[in-house]
N, C-alpha and C positions, 0 to 999 in steps of 0.2 A: 527717931522712928526706926533707924537701922538696927539699933540695939534691941528694940522691941520685936522687930521682925526676926532677928537672929535667934530669939528664944523659941520661935515656932518653926524654924527650919533647922536642918541638920539634926533631927530628932534621933539620929542613929546612935547616940550615946545613952538614950533612955533605956532603963532596964525595968521590965514589968515584973511584978510579983506573980507567983504561980497561978492563983485564981484569976487574976486579970488577964494573964497571958492565955490561959486556957479558954476563958470566956470570949475574948476577942478573936482568937483563932477559930473557935467554933462558929462564931457569927460570920466570919469571912468565908469559911468553907460552905456554910449554908447559903450565903449570898452568891458565891461562885456557882453552886449547884442550881440555884434558882434561876440565875441569868442564863446558864446553859440550857436548862429545861425550857425556859420561855422561848429562847431562840430556836430550839429543836421543834417545839410545838408550832412556831410560826413557819418553819421550813416545811413541816408536814401539812399544816392547814392551808398554806399557799403554795403547795407543791407544783412544780412545773412538769406537766405531763409532756414527755418528749414528742415532738411532732414537727413536720416540715412547715415552714412559713414564719410569719412575724411573731415576735414574742408578745404574749399577753402580759402586760406589766403588772397586772393584779396577781399573777401567779409566777413568782420568780424563785421559789424555793428549790435549791439545787440546780438552778438553771445553768450557772457557769460550769458546774461539774459535768452536766450533760453535754453542753456545747463545746467546752474547751478541754475536757480531760477524757471522759469516758468514751464517747462515740468516736473521737479521733483515734483513741487506742483501739477500739473495735474495728474501725476502718482500716487501720494499719495492719491488723492481723488478717483482715479479709482481702488485702492486696490493693487498697486504695491509697492515694496521696491525700492526706487531710488538708493540704493547702489548696487543693484543686476544686473547681466548681462541680465536677462530677461527684465528689464526696458530698458536697452540700445538697446536691439533687437527690442522692440515693439514701441519705441518712436523715433522721429526725432532728435536724439542727437548723438554726436560722441562717447560717452562712458558714463558709470554710473558716478554719482557724486563722488568726492573724499571723503575720510573718515573724513569729517567735523563733527562738533557736530550736532546731530539730532535737536538741538534747531533752526538751520537754516531752517529746514523744517517746524517747528512750526510757525516761524515768517513769512515765505513767503507763507504759506498754503493758505491764503485768495486769493492770486493771481491765484491760480489754479481753482477757481470757475468762473473766468472772461474769456471772449473770448480773443483770442491772441492779437488782435489789441488794445483792451481796456487796457489789462494788460501791454502791451508795453508802451503805453502813460502814464499810471499811474506811472509805476515804473521809467520811464525816468525822470519824474518830481520829483519823490521821490529822485532819485539819485542826480539830480540838487540841491534839497533842502539840502541834506547832504553836498555837496561840498560848498554851500553857508554857511552852519553852520560852516564848518571848518574854512573858512575865518573870520567869525564873532568871533569865539572862539579864533582866533589868536591875536585879538586886545582887545576884550571887558574887559578882566581882567587885562590888564597892567595898573598900577596905575597912571602913570604920563602923559598919552596921552591926549592932549587937543583936537586936531582935530580928534576926535574919528570916526566920520562918514566918513571922508575922508580916514583915514587909513584903516577903515574896508572895504570900497569899493576897495581900492588898494589890500588888502589882498585877497578879493574874486576874483579879477582879477588874482592875482598871482596863486591861486589855479586852476581856470578854464583854464588858459593858460599854466599851467605846463604840462609836459608829463604825470605825474601821473593823474592829473585831466582830461586831454583830453582822455586818454585811458580808464579811469574808466567810463566816460560818453559815449564814443564811443561804447564800448562793453557792457555797462550798467551792470557793476559788482557791488557786494555789499560791495566793499572796504570802501565806505563812512561810512557804519554802523560800521565797525571795527575801523576806525580811530576816529570817534566821540566817540565811546564807550571807547577807550583807553584814550582819552583826558579827558572825564568826570570822568573816574576811578581815574586818577591822580589828577585832579583839586579838587575834593571833597573828597579826601581820609580821611581827618581829620574832616572837617566841616560837611559833609553830607555823612556818610559812607553807607547809604542805596542806595543813588544815585550812589556812587562810586561802590558799589557791583553790581548794575545793569549794570554799564558801563563795569565792568570786565566780567560779563556774556555775554554781547553783543560782546565784543572783543574776548571772548573765543570760538566763533563760529568756528574760525580757530585756531587750537592749536599753530601755529607758532606766533600768537599774544598773546594768553592767557598764555602760559607756562612761557615765560620770564617776562611778565608783573606781574604775580602773585609772582614769585620768587623775583623779585627786589622790588616790593612793600612791601613784607614781610621783606626784608633786610632794607628797609627804615623805618620800624616800623609801617606800616599801618595795624595792625593786625585785627582791627574790620572790616575794608573795605575788607581786603583779605579773611577773614573767610566768610563774607557775600557773597562775589563774588563767592567763591567756592560753597557755598550752593545754590545760585541762579543758577549757571551754572549746578550744579547737578540736580536741580529741572527741568531745561529746558531739559537736556538730558533724564531724567526719563520720562518726558511728551512725548518727541519725540519717545522714545523707546516704550512707552505704545501704542502710535498710530500705530507704525510699527508692533507691535506684534498682532494687530488686523488682519493683512494681512499675516504675515509669522510667523513661530515658531522661537524660540530663536536660535536653531542650524542653521537654514537657514539664519537668520540675521547675525550671527557671520561669516558664510561662505561668505555671500555677502560683509561684511565689508572687509574681507581678499581679496576678488576678486577686490573690489573697490581700495584697496591700491595697489594691483599688477598692475591694469590697469593704475593707476595714475603714479606710479614709472616707468612703462614701456613705458610711452609716451615720444617719442624723444624730444618733446618740453620742457618737464620738466627736462630732464637730464642736469646737470650743464655744461657738456662739450659742449653742443649744444646751450643752451639758451643764448640769448642776453639781457634778462630782469632781471636776478637775481642780487641782490646787496649785499647779505650776503658774508662774507669773505670766508666761506667754498666753495662756488660756484666758487669764483675767483681762489682759490687754485686748485680745481678740474679741472677747465678749462685749466690751464697751465700744470697740471700733467697728464691730460687725464684719470683721475680716476673718478668713480661714487660712492661715499660713500653712504651707506644705512642709514636708519633712526637711528639705534643704534649709529653709528659713529657720525651722525649729532647731536644727543642729547648729546653725550659725549663731543663733541667739544663745544657745547653751554655751558654746565656746566663749562668747563674749562675757557671759555671766560668770564663767569659771575663772577668768583671768585673775581678778583680785583675790578670791578665796585661795587659789593655788599659790599665789605669792605669800599669803598669810600662812598657808600650810608649810611652805618651805621655811619660813622664819620660825614657826613653831617647832619644826623638826630640828633646827639648829639649837633650840633650847632643850632638846631631849624629848619633846612630845611628838613621837612618831609611831605610836601604836595605841590600840584600844578603840572601842566604839563609844565609850563614855568619857574619854579624855576631851580636852578642849578641841583637839584636831578631829577626833572622831565625831563629836557633836556637830562641828562645822561641816564635815563631809556629808553626814546624813541629812542635815537641814538643807544644805546647798543643792545636793543631788535631787531632793524633792522639788525645790523651787525652780531649778534651771531647766528641767526637761519634763515632758509629758508624764504626769502622775495623777491618779485618781485618789479620792478620799480614803479608800480602803488601803492604799499603800502607806498611809500616814502612821500605821503602827510602828514604823521605823523611828518615830519621834518620841515614843513613850519612854523608852529606856533613857534617852537624852534628858527628858524632863525629870526623871527620878534622880539622875546624876546631879543635876543642878540643885536639887533640894537636899539630897542625902550626903553628897560628897564634899568634904571640906576643901578639896583642891580649888574650888571655885572662889574661895575667899581671896585668893591672890589676884583675881581678875575683876570681880564685880562686887559691888555693895550688896548687902542682903536684899534691899529693895529691887535692884536690877536683876538679881538671881530669881526672885519670885516672879517678876514680870516676864523674864525669858522662859521660865518653866511653864508659866500659865499660857504664854503664847504658843509654845511648842505643843502643849497638851490640848490647846483649843482646836488644833487642826484635826486630830483623830476623833475628837469629841464633839465636833460641830454638827449637832443634829438639826440645827436651824436651817441648814441648806440641804437636808435630805428630801427625797422625793415625797415621802409620806407627809412630812410637815408642810412642804410647799403646796401639795395638793389640797390639804385641809384648810390652810390659811387663805389661799387664793388672793394673794397680795397684788398690789399694783406692780406693773412690770419693773419700774425703777427700783422699788423696794426689794423685789425678788432678785434683781441684778446685784444689788448691794449684798444681800444675804449669801448669794452663791459665789460672790467674789471675796467674801470676808476671809476665808481660810487662806487663799493665795496671798492676800495683802498682809495678813498677820505673819505668815511664814516668811515672806520677803523681808519684813521689818526685822524679824529675829535674825535672819541671815546677814542683813546689813550691820546690825549691832555686833554680832559675833566677828564678822570680818573686820569692821572698823576698829574694834578693841584690840585685835591681834596686830593690826597694821600700825595703829597709833603709837603703841608702846609695847613691843613684844617682850619686854622684861617684866615679869609679874611683880607687882608691889605686894608687900606683906602688911 
């Protein structure tokens, strides 16, 4: 069985003839364009008209851009603190922004000077650019890929057509920035620590990305990149806070941040017992136990879940595996970070490059049988592609509650299993067999 499977994986050595190459690449380009246009049409046809009040879930096109990027930037230019309730009352948003890093406000501030329609178009294509970049990064560093252009187009199509990619572009959220930042942080951790540090800073806009990334990169031994990342993140936060303090005093800013956190935690959509989009394991447990753990418990669980992966990363580092996002250590970091702390389905684009590595990179021969590699790749790809637990599918199927619970928990369970396999294999025998 393994020999048979091996013929169908690692197709990186296959060389296509001219007509076949051109035909396949043309089909892939057409498919990418079709998927993009279909998503763009859905964004326009279900466009979220900015207004104060509750979100109409039937019209979510560009909703996250309006709520989390554009109007916070406009508010900042107008002298508001986007973390505060006054901003939420005076602007067409459902609530103030969550307590993300103020660096997000700095990065997106230029959009606030544009008219709404222009800003929507600009950032829609910026988001598309990030999704394309994720597909390119999934292939361009793999050493033995010959038909690189063909595989790159296929990877871009995989990102655009995934549930993660589609929802990111549909609501026009900044997830692409976080994913690319995480990939760059891991890929250049040893060779270009400054770029890696900037990647960490970009990923740390959302603490659920930045905290586990920094901890596990430190465990892998990427000290220069980690320190630089913390410094760059701190500078970004300081710059954002300095701008905010031009409009409010420090006491008001602290109060607004607390209010922002309360509004975020109190949103029924964010509660793990209600959400169909969370993929971290704590959300799965909370869903079945009907409990809603707070931030201290979530951080405590994350630290416990990171112990064994960090030990595995330290052992892998001693073997020379201490860089890359598609190396064993890189894949372990990406998968564990997703499973250990608050993450939604759209964040799972992080796992696509890992799945491509398992299929295309011969390094994995040393660690897993072909059958295990296919299983791991399928498991990691299942999470960003799991449309079964999407809101559209669930609303149409109207399944019994227990079945719906299983479907909405499936991504988190599959991701946890993949993490356990990766961690156990590294701990069981850290010396690769040939």
